[in-house]
Structures are given as C-alpha cells and as structure tokens.
VEXDREN-2710 file (C-alpha; in Angstrom, 1 decimal):
% VEXDREN-2710
k/r/px/py/pz
1/MET/-100.4/-125.7/23.2
2/SER/-101.6/-129.0/24.6
3/GLU/-102.0/-132.2/22.8
4/VAL/-104.8/-134.7/23.5
5/MET/-103.3/-138.1/24.5
6/SER/-105.4/-141.2/24.1
7/LEU/-105.6/-143.2/27.4
8/SER/-107.1/-146.6/28.1
9/VAL/-109.0/-147.0/31.3
10/GLU/-110.7/-149.9/33.2
11/LEU/-113.8/-149.2/35.3
12/ARG/-113.4/-150.0/39.0
13/GLU/-116.3/-151.5/40.9
14/GLN/-114.5/-151.6/44.2
15/VAL/-112.9/-148.6/45.9
16/GLY/-110.8/-148.2/49.1
17/SER/-107.2/-148.3/50.2
18/LYS/-106.8/-152.1/50.0
19/THR/-108.2/-152.2/46.5
20/ALA/-106.0/-149.3/45.5
21/SER/-102.9/-151.1/46.9
22/ARG/-103.7/-154.2/45.0
23/LEU/-104.1/-152.2/41.8
24/ARG/-100.7/-150.5/42.3
25/GLU/-99.1/-154.0/42.8
26/GLN/-100.5/-154.9/39.4
27/GLY/-98.9/-151.8/37.8
28/LYS/-102.2/-149.9/37.7
29/LEU/-103.0/-146.5/39.1
30/PRO/-106.4/-145.7/40.7
31/ALA/-108.1/-142.6/39.3
32/VAL/-111.4/-140.7/39.6
33/ILE/-113.1/-138.9/36.7
34/TYR/-115.7/-136.2/37.6
35/GLY/-117.2/-132.9/36.4
36/HIS/-119.7/-131.6/33.9
37/LYS/-122.6/-132.5/36.2
38/GLN/-122.1/-136.2/35.7
39/GLN/-121.5/-138.9/38.4
40/PRO/-117.8/-139.5/39.4
41/VAL/-116.4/-142.6/37.9
42/SER/-113.6/-144.7/39.5
43/VAL/-111.1/-146.1/37.0
44/ALA/-107.7/-147.8/36.8
45/LEU/-104.9/-146.5/34.5
46/ASP/-101.8/-148.3/33.3
47/GLN/-99.2/-146.7/35.6
48/HIS/-96.3/-146.9/33.2
49/SER/-98.0/-145.3/30.2
50/PHE/-99.7/-142.6/32.3
51/VAL/-96.4/-141.6/34.0
52/GLU/-94.6/-141.6/30.6
53/SER/-97.3/-139.3/29.2
54/LEU/-96.8/-136.9/32.2
55/HIS/-93.1/-136.8/31.6
56/HIS/-93.8/-135.8/28.0
57/GLY/-96.0/-132.9/29.2
58/HIS/-99.4/-134.3/28.4
59/ARG/-102.2/-133.0/30.6
60/ILE/-105.3/-133.6/28.4
61/PHE/-106.5/-137.1/27.8
62/SER/-109.1/-138.8/25.7
63/VAL/-110.8/-141.9/27.2
64/GLU/-113.5/-144.3/26.2
65/LEU/-116.2/-144.7/28.9
66/PRO/-119.5/-146.6/28.7
67/GLU/-121.2/-143.2/28.0
68/GLY/-118.9/-142.6/25.1
69/LYS/-115.6/-140.9/24.4
70/GLN/-114.6/-138.1/26.8
71/ALA/-111.9/-135.5/27.0
72/LEU/-110.3/-135.2/30.5
73/LEU/-108.0/-132.6/32.0
74/LEU/-105.5/-133.7/34.7
75/LYS/-106.7/-132.0/37.9
76/ASP/-104.6/-133.4/40.7
77/LEU/-101.9/-136.0/41.4
78/GLN/-101.4/-137.6/44.8
79/TYR/-97.8/-138.9/45.5
80/ASP/-96.5/-141.4/48.0
81/TYR/-95.0/-140.3/51.3
82/LEU/-91.6/-139.7/49.7
83/GLY/-93.1/-137.5/47.0
84/LYS/-91.7/-139.6/44.2
85/LYS/-94.3/-142.0/42.9
86/VAL/-97.8/-141.1/41.7
87/ILE/-100.4/-143.1/43.7
88/HIS/-103.7/-141.5/42.7
89/VAL/-105.0/-139.3/39.9
90/ASP/-108.0/-136.9/39.7
91/MET/-109.3/-135.9/36.2
92/VAL/-112.1/-133.6/35.3
93/ARG/-114.3/-133.9/32.2
94/VAL/-113.9/-131.0/29.8
95/ASP/-115.2/-129.8/26.4
96/LEU/-112.1/-129.1/24.2
97/ASN/-113.7/-125.7/23.2
98/GLU/-114.3/-124.4/26.7
99/ARG/-112.2/-122.0/28.8
100/VAL/-110.7/-123.4/32.0
101/THR/-108.8/-121.9/34.9
102/VAL/-105.6/-123.7/35.6
103/GLU/-102.3/-123.3/37.5
104/VAL/-99.3/-123.0/35.2
105/PRO/-95.7/-123.2/36.4
106/VAL/-93.5/-120.1/36.3
107/VAL/-89.9/-120.6/35.0
108/LEU/-87.2/-118.0/35.4
109/ARG/-84.9/-117.6/32.4
110/GLY/-81.5/-115.9/32.3
111/THR/-79.2/-114.4/34.9
112/ALA/-80.3/-111.1/36.5
113/LYS/-77.9/-108.1/36.2
114/GLY/-78.4/-107.6/40.0
115/ALA/-77.2/-111.1/40.7
116/GLN/-74.0/-110.4/38.7
117/SER/-73.4/-107.5/41.0
118/GLY/-73.8/-109.4/44.3
119/GLY/-77.6/-109.5/44.6
120/VAL/-79.9/-112.6/44.9
121/VAL/-83.0/-113.4/42.9
122/ASP/-85.8/-115.0/44.9
123/GLN/-88.8/-116.6/43.0
124/LEU/-91.8/-115.9/45.2
125/MET/-94.4/-117.7/43.1
126/SER/-93.8/-121.1/41.5
127/SER/-97.1/-120.9/39.5
128/LEU/-99.8/-118.6/38.3
129/GLU/-103.5/-119.1/37.8
130/ILE/-104.7/-118.3/34.2
131/GLU/-107.8/-118.8/32.2
132/CYS/-107.5/-120.1/28.6
133/LEU/-109.0/-122.6/26.1
134/VAL/-108.4/-126.3/27.1
135/LEU/-106.2/-126.9/24.0
136/GLU/-104.2/-123.7/24.6
137/ILE/-102.9/-124.4/28.1
138/PRO/-99.2/-123.5/28.1
139/GLU/-96.7/-126.0/29.6
140/ASN/-95.1/-123.1/31.6
141/LEU/-94.8/-119.3/31.7
142/PRO/-91.2/-118.3/31.0
143/VAL/-90.0/-115.1/32.7
144/VAL/-86.9/-113.4/31.4
145/ILE/-85.0/-111.8/34.3
146/LYS/-81.8/-110.6/32.7
147/ASP/-82.7/-106.9/33.2
148/LEU/-83.6/-107.3/36.8
149/GLU/-81.4/-105.0/39.0
150/ILE/-81.0/-105.0/42.8
151/GLY/-84.2/-103.6/44.2
152/ASP/-86.3/-104.6/41.1
153/SER/-89.2/-107.0/41.1
154/ILE/-91.6/-108.6/38.7
155/THR/-95.3/-108.8/39.4
156/ALA/-97.8/-111.2/37.9
157/SER/-99.3/-108.5/35.7
158/GLN/-95.9/-107.9/34.1
159/LEU/-95.6/-111.4/32.7
160/PRO/-96.2/-111.8/29.0
161/LEU/-99.1/-114.3/28.7
162/PRO/-99.8/-116.3/25.5
163/ALA/-102.6/-115.1/23.2
164/ASN/-106.1/-115.7/24.5
165/CYS/-104.9/-116.2/28.1
166/VAL/-106.2/-114.1/31.0
167/LEU/-104.4/-113.8/34.3
168/LYS/-106.5/-114.9/37.3
169/SER/-103.9/-114.6/40.0
170/GLU/-103.6/-111.3/41.9
171/PRO/-102.0/-108.9/39.4
172/LYS/-99.9/-107.2/42.1
173/ALA/-98.5/-110.5/43.4
174/LEU/-94.7/-110.6/43.4
175/VAL/-93.3/-113.3/41.2
176/ALA/-89.6/-112.6/41.5
177/ILE/-87.4/-110.0/43.3
178/CYS/-83.7/-109.2/43.2
179/HIS/-82.3/-107.9/46.5
180/GLU/-79.0/-107.4/48.3
181/VAL/-77.6/-110.1/50.4
182/ALA/-77.8/-109.0/54.1
183/GLU/-74.5/-109.1/55.9
184/LEU/-74.2/-111.7/58.5
185/LYS/-73.5/-110.2/61.9
186/THR/-71.7/-111.9/64.8
187/THR/-73.6/-112.3/68.1
188/GLU/-71.4/-109.5/69.6
189/GLU/-72.4/-107.1/66.9
190/VAL/-76.1/-107.9/67.3
191/LEU/-75.9/-107.5/71.1
192/SER/-74.0/-104.2/70.9
193/GLU/-76.8/-102.6/68.7
END
C-alpha cells in the first residue's frame, strides 16, 4: 500500500540545462509534471527531502499548484553519469481512485533447494508490469524460491499478486530459473570434441 507524501514545489519559468545545473547547485531538483490532458508544468523540488522520501518508499506525492492540489505518481528518475545522484524527475498527475499500470520490482526470497545441491538460481526479470489502484501499488513483489529444484522455473503468471492487482507482463515470461552449473572445459577438451 502506498502512502501519499506532501511535497512542496516551486514553479520554474526557465528551462534548459544551464538553469537545471544552477538549480542543482542550490540543492533543488528540476522536475516535470504532466498528464490528465493538462499542460506540462516545470517545477523545482527540494533535493534532500525528495531523495529522503524515495528512500522511505514514497512514490505518490501531493503538491499545491496554481490550479489547486494535485496527486502525482513518480514516473521516471534520471541519474547522473555515475548512476548515483538523481538529477531530474518526471511525475504524472493521477486520480487516487484510478487504476494505473506500473513496473514493480521482483524480489527473490529464500534459498532454492536446487542451489543447495549445486545448482544456480538466475533472476531473469527484475520487475513486472501490473495494473492496480494508485493507493494499492505494492513496494515490491516477493517470490519465495525455497522449493525451486534444478530444472524448475517460475513464470510471471505463477507469482502471487496482491488483491486487486492484474498482471500486465507476459504471463509466460520467465522470472527465475534454477539450473545446473555447466562444467568448465579446457581448450584441449573443446578442440577434441
């Protein structure tokens, strides 16, 4: 279940990379709000409070704009070239009672039986696309893999989804698989085959 986090924003009149750089130097984060057939709005967020709210799992925000209070869903984050620092945010306007399609991370839980007998578990999908109410977006989709034997796999349709959630990813897509470790061969063995 998602919680709505109140966020203060400042409207931005100027856009562009130089303006965005100046904002970041002031501890602010450039962002764009769009959706619901309204014009996009460029805003600046307090970088520290926004990043803190991300670390606490917040993805739905309430902001006060000239046209009134609006609920926003985090749509995309852009990171610096090292992939460490958020440098731009995209948010989409939402109605808290509407259903949305979102990507939710998949988290493997436990140790597979097959891994205990020499196999390896590979996670093939790090997230799945689901449809649910805005306020019911799960933080992640846990997948218990303890019964996975060598040669077994888990598809997207086999994952238990929270109530009122509908899978939008391909149902037959492999999420995780347990397989044997291939023996390493020497160059001589490969050439003699």
